C-alpha positions, 0 to 999 in steps of 0.5 A: 485484523489490523487496519494496516497503517503500522504494517511495513512489510509492503513499504518498498512496493508502496513507495515504488507503485507496485500496487498488486505486489504490495497487496499480495505481500500484505495478504500473505503477511496478514492472512486476510482477504484481498479486500482487506489487504487492499484496505491495509495497503491504502491505510499504509499508503496514507501513512507513508505519504505523510511520513515519507512523501519524497520517497514516492516514485510519483505524485498522489494524482498519478499513483492510482491512475489506471488501477481499478479494484 
């Protein structure tokens, strides 16, 4: 399985803090487990934070607040 850093199918969800929808999109696209989709989401999140920081709807600290996996 890919680490998810190059998979862009969930970029809109990641940038707009739609975490669950992004994980679902990655799971369906990659055909993997929820755990692996979450890892792929995290990897792509980091790439986007570096490449497109101004496109996020909130800062890094706020992004994960309230999300528990």
